[in-house]
Every structure is written in structure tokens, then in C-alpha cells.
C-alpha positions as CSV (number, residue, x, y, z in Angstrom):
1,X,22.1,-12.6,23.5
2,X,21.4,-10.3,21.0
3,X,22.9,-7.1,21.2
4,X,22.8,-5.3,17.9
5,X,20.4,-6.1,14.8
6,X,20.4,-5.2,11.2
7,X,17.1,-5.0,9.7
8,X,17.2,-6.1,6.0
9,X,14.6,-3.8,4.9
10,X,13.6,-0.5,4.6
11,X,10.4,1.8,5.4
12,X,7.7,0.8,7.7
13,X,8.7,-2.7,8.4
14,X,12.5,-1.8,9.5
15,X,10.8,1.1,11.8
16,X,8.4,-1.2,13.2
17,X,11.5,-3.6,14.4
18,X,13.6,-1.1,15.4
19,X,10.8,0.2,17.9
20,X,11.0,-3.3,19.6
21,X,14.4,-3.3,19.6
22,X,14.6,0.0,21.3
23,X,12.3,-1.6,23.6
24,X,14.7,-4.6,24.1
25,X,17.8,-2.6,24.7
26,X,19.0,-3.8,21.1
27,X,20.9,-1.7,19.1
28,X,20.1,-1.1,15.3
29,X,21.6,-1.1,11.9
30,X,19.9,0.3,9.0
31,X,20.5,-0.2,5.2
32,X,19.8,2.0,2.7
33,X,19.5,2.7,-1.2
34,X,20.7,5.6,-2.4
35,X,16.9,7.4,-2.8
36,X,16.4,6.3,0.9
37,X,19.8,8.0,2.0
38,X,17.5,10.2,4.6
39,X,14.7,8.1,5.2
40,X,12.7,7.5,8.5
41,X,14.3,4.1,8.9
42,X,17.5,5.6,8.2
43,X,16.9,8.3,11.0
44,X,15.4,5.6,13.2
45,X,19.0,3.4,13.7
46,X,21.6,3.6,15.8
47,X,23.8,3.0,12.6
48,X,23.6,2.9,8.7
49,X,25.2,1.7,6.0
50,X,24.8,2.5,2.4
51,X,23.6,0.4,-0.2
52,X,24.9,1.9,-3.6
53,X,21.8,2.3,-6.2
54,X,18.3,3.0,-6.5
55,X,16.5,-0.2,-7.9
56,X,16.0,-3.0,-5.5
57,X,17.8,-5.6,-7.5
58,X,20.7,-3.2,-6.9
59,X,20.1,-2.5,-3.3
60,X,17.7,-4.5,-0.8
61,X,17.7,-7.8,-3.1
62,X,21.5,-8.1,-2.9
63,X,22.1,-10.4,0.1
64,X,26.0,-10.1,-0.3
65,X,26.3,-6.8,0.4
66,X,23.6,-6.7,3.5
67,X,25.6,-9.4,5.0
68,X,28.8,-7.5,4.6
69,X,26.9,-4.2,5.7
70,X,25.7,-6.8,9.1
71,X,29.3,-7.7,9.5
72,X,31.1,-4.3,9.1
73,X,28.6,-2.6,11.8
74,X,29.2,-5.2,14.2
75,X,25.4,-6.5,14.2
76,X,25.2,-10.2,15.5
77,X,21.7,-10.8,14.2
78,X,19.8,-10.0,11.0
79,X,15.9,-9.3,10.8
80,X,14.1,-9.8,7.0
81,X,11.3,-7.8,7.7
82,X,8.7,-8.6,4.9
83,X,8.9,-9.0,0.9
84,X,12.6,-8.4,-0.8
85,X,14.7,-11.3,0.7
86,X,12.4,-12.5,3.5
87,X,11.5,-15.6,2.1
88,X,15.1,-16.2,0.1
89,X,16.8,-19.6,1.6
90,X,19.9,-18.7,0.2
91,X,20.1,-15.2,2.2
92,X,18.9,-16.7,5.4
93,X,21.7,-19.5,4.8
94,X,24.3,-16.7,3.9
95,X,23.4,-15.1,7.3
96,X,23.8,-18.1,9.4
97,X,27.4,-18.7,7.5
98,X,28.5,-15.2,8.5
99,X,28.0,-16.3,12.2
100,X,24.6,-14.1,12.6
101,X,21.5,-15.0,14.1
102,X,18.5,-15.4,11.6
103,X,15.6,-13.8,13.0
104,X,13.4,-16.4,11.0
105,X,12.8,-19.9,10.2
106,X,15.7,-22.2,9.3
107,X,16.4,-22.3,5.5
108,X,15.1,-25.8,5.1
109,X,11.3,-25.0,6.2
110,X,11.9,-21.6,4.0
111,X,12.8,-24.0,0.8
112,X,9.9,-26.2,1.8
113,X,7.2,-23.6,2.1
114,X,8.6,-19.9,0.6
115,X,7.9,-21.6,-2.7
116,X,4.4,-21.9,-3.1
117,X,4.8,-24.8,-5.9
118,X,6.7,-26.6,-3.5
119,X,4.4,-26.2,-0.4
120,X,1.6,-27.2,-2.4
121,X,3.1,-30.1,-2.9
122,X,4.0,-30.8,0.6
123,X,0.3,-30.1,1.6
124,X,-0.9,-32.9,-1.0
125,X,-2.4,-30.5,-3.8
126,X,-1.2,-31.3,-7.2
127,X,-0.1,-28.6,-9.8
128,X,-2.4,-27.6,-12.8
129,X,-1.2,-29.3,-15.7
130,X,-1.6,-27.8,-19.3
131,X,-4.3,-25.0,-19.0
132,X,-7.3,-25.7,-21.3
133,X,-10.5,-24.1,-21.7
134,X,-12.3,-26.3,-19.2
135,X,-9.6,-24.6,-16.6
136,X,-10.6,-21.2,-16.8
137,X,-10.3,-19.2,-15.0
138,X,-6.6,-19.5,-13.8
139,X,-4.3,-17.3,-12.0
140,X,-0.8,-17.2,-12.9
141,X,1.1,-16.6,-9.4
142,X,4.6,-15.9,-8.7
143,X,6.4,-18.9,-6.6
144,X,8.3,-16.6,-4.5
145,X,7.4,-13.3,-2.3
146,X,3.9,-12.0,-2.0
147,X,2.1,-8.4,-1.9
148,X,0.0,-9.5,-5.0
149,X,3.0,-8.7,-6.8
150,X,3.7,-11.3,-10.1
151,X,0.0,-12.2,-10.2
152,X,-2.5,-12.1,-13.2
153,X,-6.4,-13.6,-13.4
154,X,-6.2,-15.3,-16.9
155,X,-9.9,-15.6,-18.4
156,X,-9.2,-16.3,-21.9
157,X,-6.6,-18.7,-23.3
158,X,-5.1,-16.0,-25.8
159,X,-3.9,-14.1,-22.9
160,X,-2.0,-16.8,-20.9
161,X,1.2,-15.9,-22.9
162,X,1.2,-11.9,-21.9
163,X,0.1,-12.7,-18.3
164,X,3.0,-15.6,-18.1
165,X,5.5,-12.7,-19.3
166,X,4.1,-9.8,-17.2
167,X,4.2,-12.1,-14.2
168,X,7.6,-13.3,-14.8
169,X,9.1,-9.6,-15.4
170,X,7.0,-8.3,-12.1
171,X,8.5,-11.5,-9.9
172,X,11.6,-11.2,-10.7
173,X,11.9,-7.4,-10.1
174,X,10.4,-7.3,-6.9
175,X,11.6,-10.7,-5.6
176,X,14.8,-11.1,-8.0
177,X,13.1,-15.1,-8.4
178,X,10.8,-15.0,-11.7
179,X,9.2,-18.7,-11.3
180,X,5.9,-18.8,-11.5
181,X,3.1,-21.5,-11.5
182,X,-0.7,-21.7,-12.4
183,X,-3.4,-22.5,-10.2
184,X,-7.7,-22.3,-10.5
185,X,-9.1,-19.2,-9.7
186,X,-11.9,-19.5,-7.3
187,X,-14.1,-16.4,-7.4
188,X,-16.4,-15.3,-4.6
189,X,-14.0,-17.1,-1.7
190,X,-12.8,-15.3,1.6
191,X,-9.3,-14.7,2.2
192,X,-8.4,-16.2,5.8
193,X,-5.5,-16.9,7.3
194,X,-3.7,-18.3,10.4
195,X,-0.9,-16.5,12.3
196,X,1.6,-19.2,14.1
197,X,4.6,-18.7,16.1
198,X,6.7,-21.7,17.2
199,X,10.0,-22.1,19.1
200,X,12.9,-24.8,18.7
201,X,11.1,-26.9,21.8
202,X,8.5,-28.0,19.7
203,X,5.8,-25.6,20.9
204,X,3.3,-24.1,17.7
205,X,0.7,-21.1,18.8
206,X,-1.9,-21.0,16.4
207,X,-2.5,-17.3,17.2
208,X,-6.2,-17.2,15.5
209,X,-7.5,-15.9,12.3
210,X,-7.6,-12.9,10.0
211,X,-9.7,-11.8,7.2
212,X,-7.9,-10.4,4.4
213,X,-10.5,-10.5,1.8
214,X,-10.7,-6.6,0.9
215,X,-7.5,-6.5,-2.1
216,X,-6.9,-4.7,-4.9
217,X,-4.5,-6.3,-7.4
218,X,-4.3,-9.4,-5.2
219,X,-3.2,-7.2,-2.5
220,X,-4.6,-6.6,1.1
221,X,-6.0,-3.3,1.6
222,X,-8.2,-4.0,4.8
223,X,-7.3,-6.9,7.4
224,X,-9.0,-7.9,10.8
225,X,-8.7,-10.2,13.3
226,X,-10.4,-12.4,14.4
227,X,-12.1,-13.3,10.8
228,X,-15.8,-12.5,11.4
229,X,-18.5,-15.2,11.0
230,X,-16.9,-18.3,10.9
231,X,-17.9,-21.4,12.5
232,X,-16.2,-22.7,15.9
233,X,-15.7,-26.0,13.8
234,X,-14.1,-24.4,10.8
235,X,-12.1,-22.3,13.0
236,X,-10.6,-25.1,14.7
237,X,-10.0,-26.6,11.3
238,X,-7.8,-23.8,10.4
239,X,-6.1,-23.6,13.1
240,X,-5.4,-27.3,13.0
241,X,-4.0,-27.4,9.1
242,X,-1.5,-24.2,10.3
243,X,0.1,-26.1,13.2
244,X,0.2,-29.2,10.8
245,X,1.9,-27.1,8.3
246,X,4.4,-25.7,10.4
247,X,5.3,-28.9,11.9
248,X,5.6,-30.6,8.5
249,X,8.9,-28.7,8.2
250,X,10.1,-28.2,11.8
251,X,9.1,-24.6,11.5
252,X,10.5,-21.9,14.2
253,X,9.4,-18.2,14.3
254,X,6.3,-16.4,12.9
255,X,4.5,-17.4,9.9
256,X,1.6,-17.3,8.4
257,X,-0.8,-20.1,6.6
258,X,-3.2,-18.6,4.1
259,X,-6.7,-20.1,2.6
260,X,-9.3,-19.5,0.4
261,X,-12.4,-20.0,2.3
262,X,-15.2,-21.1,0.0
263,X,-18.7,-22.8,0.4
264,X,-17.7,-23.5,4.1
265,X,-14.4,-25.1,3.1
266,X,-10.6,-24.4,3.5
267,X,-8.5,-24.5,0.4
268,X,-4.6,-24.3,1.4
269,X,-3.3,-21.2,-0.6
270,X,0.3,-21.1,0.6
271,X,2.3,-20.5,3.3
272,X,4.5,-17.4,4.2
273,X,7.7,-18.1,5.9
274,X,7.8,-14.5,7.7
275,X,6.2,-11.9,9.7
276,X,3.2,-10.3,7.6
277,X,2.3,-6.8,7.1
278,X,-1.1,-7.0,8.9
279,X,0.7,-8.8,12.1
280,X,-0.6,-5.9,14.4
281,X,-4.2,-6.7,14.3
282,X,-3.1,-10.2,15.9
283,X,-0.9,-8.5,18.3
284,X,-3.7,-5.9,19.3
285,X,-5.8,-9.0,20.1
286,X,-3.8,-11.1,22.0
287,X,-1.8,-8.6,23.5
288,X,1.3,-9.6,21.9
289,X,4.6,-8.1,20.6
290,X,5.2,-10.6,17.7
291,X,8.9,-8.7,16.9
292,X,9.9,-9.3,20.4
293,X,8.6,-13.1,20.4
294,X,11.0,-13.2,17.0
295,X,13.8,-12.1,18.7
296,X,13.1,-13.9,21.9
297,X,12.5,-17.5,19.9
298,X,15.7,-16.6,17.9
299,X,17.7,-16.5,21.2
300,X,16.5,-19.9,22.2
301,X,13.6,-19.2,24.5
302,X,10.3,-21.3,25.0
303,X,7.1,-20.4,24.7
304,X,4.5,-21.2,27.1
305,X,2.4,-24.4,26.5
306,X,-0.8,-22.3,25.5
307,X,-1.1,-18.9,23.9
308,X,-2.3,-15.9,25.6
309,X,-6.3,-15.7,25.3
310,X,-7.6,-13.0,22.7
311,X,-9.7,-10.1,23.6
312,X,-11.7,-8.1,21.4
313,X,-11.6,-7.4,17.6
314,X,-8.8,-5.4,15.5
315,X,-9.1,-3.8,11.9
316,X,-6.0,-2.7,9.8
317,X,-6.1,-0.3,7.1
318,X,-3.3,0.1,4.6
319,X,-2.9,3.8,3.8
320,X,-1.3,3.9,-0.1
321,X,-0.2,6.8,-2.1
322,X,-2.2,5.7,-5.2
323,X,-5.3,6.9,-7.2
324,X,-8.0,4.0,-6.8
325,X,-10.2,5.7,-9.3
326,X,-8.0,5.4,-11.9
327,X,-6.3,2.0,-12.4
328,X,-4.9,2.2,-8.9
329,X,-2.0,4.5,-10.0
330,X,0.8,5.0,-7.7
331,X,1.5,8.6,-6.6
332,X,4.4,10.4,-5.8
333,X,5.7,13.7,-4.3
334,X,6.3,15.3,-0.8
335,X,4.1,14.1,2.1
336,X,3.9,17.3,3.9
337,X,2.0,16.2,7.0
338,X,0.5,12.9,8.4
339,X,-1.3,12.4,11.9
340,X,-4.0,10.5,13.3
341,X,-6.1,10.9,16.3
342,X,-5.3,9.2,19.6
343,X,-6.1,6.2,20.6
344,X,-5.4,3.9,16.8
345,X,-2.1,2.9,16.0
346,X,-0.3,4.4,13.1
347,X,3.0,2.1,11.6
348,X,4.5,4.3,9.1
349,X,8.0,4.8,7.2
350,X,7.3,8.4,6.4
351,X,8.2,11.5,8.5
352,X,6.5,15.1,7.7
353,X,8.2,16.3,4.9
354,X,9.3,13.0,3.3
355,X,9.5,12.4,-0.2
356,X,7.7,9.3,-1.5
357,X,9.6,8.2,-4.4
358,X,9.0,5.8,-7.4
359,X,11.5,2.9,-6.5
360,X,9.2,1.1,-4.0
361,X,6.1,0.2,-2.6
362,X,3.4,2.6,-2.5
363,X,2.5,2.1,1.2
364,X,2.6,5.3,3.4
365,X,1.5,3.9,6.8
366,X,-1.0,1.2,8.6
367,X,-3.7,2.7,10.8
368,X,-4.9,0.1,13.2
369,X,-7.8,0.1,15.9
370,X,-8.6,-2.2,18.5
371,X,-11.8,-2.3,20.3
372,X,-14.3,-4.7,22.3
373,X,-16.3,-5.6,19.3
374,X,-15.9,-5.7,15.6
375,X,-18.7,-2.7,15.1
376,X,-16.8,-0.7,17.7
377,X,-13.4,-1.2,15.7
378,X,-14.8,-0.6,12.7
379,X,-16.4,2.7,13.7
380,X,-13.1,4.0,15.2
381,X,-10.7,3.0,12.9
382,X,-13.3,4.8,10.2
383,X,-13.6,7.9,12.2
384,X,-9.6,7.9,12.5
385,X,-9.1,7.8,8.9
386,X,-11.6,10.4,7.9
387,X,-10.4,13.1,10.7
388,X,-6.5,12.1,10.0
389,X,-4.3,15.2,8.9
390,X,-3.7,13.9,5.4
391,X,-1.3,16.6,3.2
392,X,0.5,15.2,0.1
393,X,-0.1,13.0,-2.7
394,X,-3.5,11.7,-3.9
395,X,-4.2,8.7,-1.4
396,X,-6.9,5.7,-1.1
397,X,-8.1,7.5,2.2
398,X,-11.4,8.4,1.1
399,X,-11.6,4.7,-0.2
400,X,-10.7,3.3,3.2
401,X,-13.7,5.0,4.9
402,X,-16.3,4.3,2.5
403,X,-15.4,0.8,2.4
404,X,-15.0,0.5,6.2
405,X,-18.6,1.8,6.4
406,X,-20.3,0.0,3.8
407,X,-23.0,-2.4,4.5
408,X,-21.7,-5.6,2.7
409,X,-18.6,-4.9,4.7
410,X,-20.0,-3.8,8.4
411,X,-22.0,-7.3,7.9
412,X,-19.5,-9.8,7.4
413,X,-20.6,-10.3,3.9
414,X,-17.7,-9.5,2.0
415,X,-15.1,-11.8,-0.2
416,X,-12.3,-11.1,-2.6
417,X,-14.5,-9.6,-5.3
418,X,-15.8,-6.7,-3.0
419,X,-13.8,-3.9,-5.1
420,X,-14.7,-5.4,-8.3
421,X,-18.3,-5.3,-7.5
422,X,-18.3,-2.0,-5.3
423,X,-15.1,0.5,-6.7
424,X,-17.2,2.6,-9.0
425,X,-19.6,3.8,-6.0
426,X,-16.6,3.8,-3.4
427,X,-14.2,6.1,-5.8
428,X,-17.2,8.8,-6.5
429,X,-15.4,12.3,-5.8
430,X,-17.3,13.6,-2.9
431,X,-15.4,16.8,-2.0
432,X,-16.5,19.5,0.1
433,X,-18.6,22.2,-1.8
434,X,-17.8,25.0,0.9
435,X,-13.6,23.9,0.7
436,X,-13.0,26.1,-2.2
437,X,-14.6,29.4,-0.8
438,X,-13.0,28.7,2.4
439,X,-9.8,28.9,0.7
440,X,-10.6,32.2,-1.2
441,X,-11.3,33.7,1.9
442,X,-8.4,32.6,4.2
443,X,-6.3,33.9,0.9
444,X,-7.8,36.7,0.7
445,X,-7.7,37.7,4.7
446,X,-6.2,41.3,5.3
447,X,-6.5,42.1,1.6
448,X,-9.4,44.9,2.0
449,X,-9.8,46.8,-1.3
450,X,-11.0,49.9,0.8
451,X,-8.1,52.4,1.2
452,X,-10.7,55.0,2.5
453,X,-14.1,55.8,3.1
454,X,-16.2,55.1,0.1
455,X,-20.1,54.2,-1.1
456,X,-18.8,52.3,-4.0
457,X,-19.5,48.3,-3.8
458,X,-16.8,46.3,-4.1
459,X,-16.5,44.1,-7.2
460,X,-16.7,40.4,-6.5
461,X,-13.2,38.6,-6.8
462,X,-12.8,35.3,-8.3
463,X,-10.7,32.4,-7.4
464,X,-9.9,29.1,-9.5
465,X,-9.3,25.7,-7.9
466,X,-8.6,22.5,-8.8
467,X,-10.5,19.8,-7.0
468,X,-11.2,16.1,-7.1
469,X,-10.2,16.2,-10.9
470,X,-12.6,19.1,-11.5
471,X,-11.9,23.0,-12.0
472,X,-14.5,25.3,-9.7
473,X,-14.7,28.8,-9.4
474,X,-15.7,30.7,-6.4
475,X,-16.5,34.4,-5.7
476,X,-16.3,36.7,-2.7
477,X,-16.5,40.5,-1.9
478,X,-14.9,42.7,0.4
479,X,-16.7,44.8,2.0
480,X,-16.7,47.4,5.3
481,X,-17.8,44.8,7.4
482,X,-15.1,42.5,6.4
483,X,-15.5,39.4,3.7
484,X,-18.6,38.3,2.1
485,X,-20.0,35.6,0.1
486,X,-23.3,34.8,-1.6
487,X,-25.0,31.9,0.2
488,X,-23.2,31.8,3.3
489,X,-22.4,34.3,6.4
490,X,-18.8,34.7,6.7
491,X,-18.2,34.6,10.7
492,X,-14.4,34.6,10.9
493,X,-11.7,34.3,8.2
494,X,-8.0,34.0,8.5
495,X,-5.4,32.8,7.2
496,X,-5.5,29.3,8.7
497,X,-9.1,29.3,10.1
498,X,-12.2,30.1,8.1
499,X,-15.8,29.9,10.0
500,X,-19.1,29.9,7.4
501,X,-22.8,29.8,8.4
502,X,-24.7,28.2,6.1
503,X,-28.3,27.8,7.0
504,X,-28.1,28.5,10.4
505,X,-25.0,25.7,11.0
506,X,-21.6,26.9,11.4
507,X,-18.8,24.9,10.5
508,X,-15.0,25.1,10.7
509,X,-12.5,25.3,8.1
510,X,-8.7,24.7,8.8
511,X,-6.8,25.6,5.8
512,X,-3.1,24.9,5.5
513,X,-1.1,25.8,2.0
514,X,1.9,24.4,0.9
515,X,2.7,27.0,-2.2
516,X,-0.1,26.0,-4.8
517,X,-1.2,23.2,-2.8
518,X,-3.9,23.8,-0.3
519,X,-5.9,21.3,1.9
520,X,-9.0,22.6,3.7
521,X,-9.7,20.2,6.5
522,X,-9.7,16.6,4.5
523,X,-10.3,18.3,1.0
524,X,-7.0,18.8,-1.5
525,X,-7.1,21.4,-3.4
526,X,-4.8,23.5,-6.2
527,X,-4.9,27.0,-6.6
528,X,-5.2,27.7,-10.5
529,X,-4.4,30.9,-12.4
530,X,-7.4,33.0,-13.6
531,X,-6.4,32.5,-17.1
532,X,-5.1,29.2,-18.2
533,X,-1.8,29.2,-20.2
534,X,-2.6,27.7,-24.0
535,X,0.8,26.3,-24.4
536,X,0.1,23.8,-22.0
537,X,-2.4,22.0,-23.9
538,X,-1.6,18.8,-25.3
539,X,-2.4,17.6,-29.0
540,X,-5.6,15.5,-29.5
541,X,-4.8,11.5,-29.0
542,X,-1.6,12.3,-26.5
543,X,-1.2,9.6,-24.0
544,X,0.6,11.0,-20.9
545,X,2.2,9.1,-18.1
546,X,-0.4,8.5,-15.3
547,X,2.4,8.4,-12.5
548,X,6.3,8.3,-12.3
549,X,8.0,5.5,-13.0
550,X,10.2,3.7,-15.9
551,X,9.5,2.5,-19.4
552,X,10.3,-1.2,-19.2
553,X,8.7,-2.7,-22.5
554,X,7.6,-1.4,-25.8
555,X,5.8,-3.5,-27.8
556,X,7.8,-5.2,-30.5
557,X,8.0,-3.5,-33.5
558,X,6.2,-0.3,-32.3
559,X,7.1,2.8,-34.0
560,X,5.9,6.0,-35.4
561,X,3.8,5.5,-38.4
562,X,2.3,1.8,-36.9
563,X,-1.4,1.1,-37.4
564,X,-2.8,0.3,-33.8
565,X,-6.3,-1.0,-32.8
566,X,-8.2,0.4,-29.9
567,X,-7.2,-1.3,-26.7
568,X,-3.9,-2.5,-28.0
569,X,-0.8,-2.7,-25.4
570,X,1.8,0.0,-26.3
571,X,4.4,0.1,-23.7
572,X,4.3,-0.7,-19.9
573,X,5.5,1.7,-17.1
574,X,7.1,0.0,-13.9
575,X,6.5,1.9,-10.7
576,X,6.6,1.3,-7.2
577,X,7.1,-2.6,-8.1
578,X,3.9,-2.8,-10.2
579,X,4.1,-2.8,-14.1
580,X,1.3,-0.5,-15.3
581,X,0.1,-1.1,-19.1
582,X,-0.5,1.6,-21.5
583,X,-2.7,1.1,-24.4
584,X,-3.9,2.8,-27.5
585,X,-7.4,4.7,-26.6
586,X,-8.6,4.3,-30.2
587,X,-7.9,2.3,-33.7
588,X,-6.0,4.5,-35.7
589,X,-1.9,5.4,-36.1
590,X,0.9,5.7,-34.0
591,X,2.0,9.3,-34.9
592,X,4.5,10.0,-32.1
593,X,6.4,7.6,-30.1
594,X,8.3,9.8,-27.4
595,X,10.0,7.1,-25.1
596,X,12.6,4.1,-24.9
597,X,12.7,1.3,-23.0
598,X,14.6,2.2,-19.9
599,X,13.6,5.9,-19.7
600,X,12.5,7.2,-16.8
601,X,9.1,9.3,-17.0
602,X,7.1,12.0,-14.7
603,X,3.5,12.5,-14.0
604,X,2.1,14.0,-17.4
605,X,5.3,13.0,-19.5
606,X,4.1,12.7,-23.3
607,X,4.6,9.0,-24.2
608,X,3.0,9.0,-27.6
609,X,0.5,10.2,-29.6
610,X,-2.5,8.0,-31.5
611,X,-4.5,9.8,-34.3
612,X,-7.7,8.1,-35.0
613,X,-8.5,6.4,-38.0
């Protein structure tokens, strides 16, 4: 029996595994990089071991250090989580060679399936040879790992070399393996997968389907179980194909077989030889703890002949610190507060007050709702996200709520091109127009301008705020009866609660302040000085960092004085495992290049200046 388990991972999945370990009476060990020294997963573990460094390559991708940590801490088992080394056969062997229990499939199964190129060969799918115009569009894809990293769509042959180079670099950084391959890119399909669970006694459970078609940058955003609207015959075929793939490699443990469903047919994509991020929706529908099942299988327990029967529908939304309206750029800062209403599941790797850094994935949490029907589950999750307390960097919360309520999604007519079609509409700012006034009234509470009896009316007071990318100005007045503003009746105002009556309807506004950051219900604001500082303005043509990160590449030969074309790539930033290209906004001359390869930058840092011709 396992007594102490080390999780070779971080964040949300480490906390998730630790939770099950506590239920089973198993002690836990966390590993952490230097930026993660006080992360939630380290606070949740019974013991911690430092991995010196900050980057994944120096820490969570160092299998030798992780195995040594497990032995030193007295662990007798290792759970890989997902990402990092979870699909690395050499790491699995190193764990076993150290006399530890590996919570995962045999290394041979990982080798056969974790490389997508070998998996396709095993399933009888020939690789795509030399790419021609007739093959387009194609997808450049990392052979190892997942999560949308190391993937590029190529629609023109002249873009292929750059796509290969970028995908290799991103894959090597995320998984320690820069191998990529090319496959046909099928547009308009649905991403459907089958969860499997297998023991060492020959039993393989197909645990239903999941639909993961809502994706950004090939990374899933919303997942649900079961996949809606599939014919019974197709569902049965998907189950049979998944079981066949598992048996072909003598699979053991939890895994996922992924397909693209197009024109009523299932096309094999890959098999993920690990637990998936979206496993909670399957847990909710089947009433299982998949991590507990992984541990029991690793201890040699046998599964029942048949899996439990499914019940109801579950939907999961991934909450990211990112700006969907501006290229999904990652955001960093302090997560002051994160809380969701009762009745939904919250899996997170952050606690209140934790910093959100730049070295790792931008996912803050997963929120999961389970209900008897799909319509009820969607309503429940959308409502929970809409009313969640979320104080910190910009997130995709509004996008998730609108996605869950979009008629195409509620009717189950979505496919992987959903955000290509609807992103502009889904990201239109819609802040509460009364939030700035509520913030100003809360700030003004107790600041009466009347020192004695006077019959002179108060002059309007002016407050400026940044809200949804715009600057807004509001006015209010101090009167003997209290605070007042045009167009509304101020029913109540104190530092934390404002009640306004508009057209006979009373609305409550809860106000929370963290320095210059304010949150009025779910609307984020930033207090601005009444008169802007002219010294903070940038020269025309300035390119600034849209997010914190590292300059990983600068275009060859680029220097001050270089002629550039509009849209030409100038440099690449890497943040939270994703590369972001900075391009010339106009045709002209690069008059300044302020960064070099390897330099760390913060949000708003000046990168370069391009003057138009």
C-alpha cells in the first residue's frame, strides 16, 4: 500500500491529487521552483522539496531532481499530474528504477502512444509526407505533450518553415522535446474524446465521451460530458476505438483517446497517456474519483467488470488570467480574491493574495457544474461564473459566461471554429455603467463638504476611472441630505455598499478596494488622477509589451535603422509557456530597439519604436 506520494507537478493538479491523498490517508510531498516557494500546492502538502531555478527546463522538467526529491522525502509513489513530464517514458522508467510506484501507464505504453507520430502509426494512419499546395491547410503539431502548445495552422506554403521553427521552440520549452510533425487540418469538426480506465487484470472501462470543441490556440476552454447530440452508433464506435487503442499497448491507469468528429465520422487524433485537465466532468457524471482509481490500480486492485452508470450532465470552464480581446495575452499580478457560489466545484492552484507569475500556464481555476440535464448544467455554470468574486488580473470570465449562453453552444451546434466566428462579439466590453458612480460614492462616504450651516449648493465633485479599456468620468455632490448624483437616487452609500435607485428599481453595488484597484460587483475599475501626467506618454510608433515575459527571439539582423514592413515579425515574447509575436504596425523605419534576447520585460515595457515612411 502506498503511504507517501510525491506529485511531480504544480498548481491546480497538484492540489487536486493532494485532496484525494488526504481522503485516502496518504501523506503528500510537493516539489516547487523558486517562484512557487509559497504556492498553494506547497502549502497543501505535508512536505516540500525545492527545485532550484525558475524556468520549467530547470525545475519541473528535471526528472532526475524530482526522483531524487521523492527518495529523499521518503515517498514510495510518484503521480505526474498532466503536462511537464507526465508523458515522458524515460521519467516513468526512472521512477520505477528508483523502486517507487509510478501512478500511470507502463513506460512502453507511453512510448507507443505519447508520441503522436507513433500513435498514428499504431492506429494505421500514415504520416503526411512532403507538403504541397494541395495539402493545405495543415497543422504543425508537437509530437509530445498537449495543451495546445507547439501547434501552428499553416494556410500558405511560405508560412511553413516559420511555423515549424516556432512549434519546435515552444514544444521544447514546454515538454523538453522539440519533435513536431505535420497532419491535415480539418476545419469544422468537433473535438470529442473518450476517457478510459484500465487495470492490470485486463479490464478496460470506457467512461463515456466528452466534447471539448470550444478551444483557443488549440487549447480547450469549455468541456462537457457526455458529448451532446452524438448518435448512439457513433458513441459506441468511439468507445470501441478507445478500448482497442488501450488494449493495443497493454494500457494501465487513466488515459484519454481523442478524435475529431466531422461529417458523422470519427478521425483518430491521439491518445493522452495521463489524466486530463477536464477529468472532473467525467467524475461528476460517473460519480468517481479518478485520482483515487489511479492510485488503487497502481496498488494492484482490480476494477469491476463494468463501469458505473452515468447520470446527468457536467460542464467545466477553464478560468484563465488572459485578455481574449487582445490575442489571448496572459496577465499577471495579484489574485486578491477568488470565490464561487455553493453548488459548483472549484479546482484551483491559487489562494487569496497569491501572485500570478509569468513562468507557467495562465489557468487560474476550473469551475464545474453538474445537473440532471445539459440545459440546467449550462445555466448553473454560467450563473456561478457571472456572480463569482474575482478580484485580480483581467480574466476570460466574461467570455466564458457569454459562450455558455450563446445560442450556437446551447443548441450543441458548436465546432472547433467557434471562437474564430464569434470572438469579436463575445469580447465586446459590457461593463456596468453605474459602477464608476458607485465607486465614487463609496470613496466619498463621510467626506461631507459642509462644516456648518450654509445655503450655498455644493460644487460637483469629479472622479476619473479606467474601465474596460476606456476612461470614464463621473460627478456627484454633497448635500445636507447626503450624497447625490444626477439621474439616480442615492438610497445608501458607505465605503463597501452603495444602493442606487434608477427608474424605480433599486440595485446594490458591493465595492472592494485594493489600492487604486476597485471592484464594483463584478466590474473592475482603476482610479485615475484627475489630471493625467504628461511625462508618462510614449512617442508615436512605440511598441510596448502586452504582457510580462521573456524576449526569446529577435528577428535576424534587426537593429535601429532597419527598414520594416507592416506586419513583419520583429521579436517574440514567451510568457506562461506560450510564444507571442510582436510585429511592425506600419511600413517604415525601426528607430529604436530597446530589448535583447533573454531580457525580462514587464507589462508596458518599451520594446521598440517604428516610425512610418
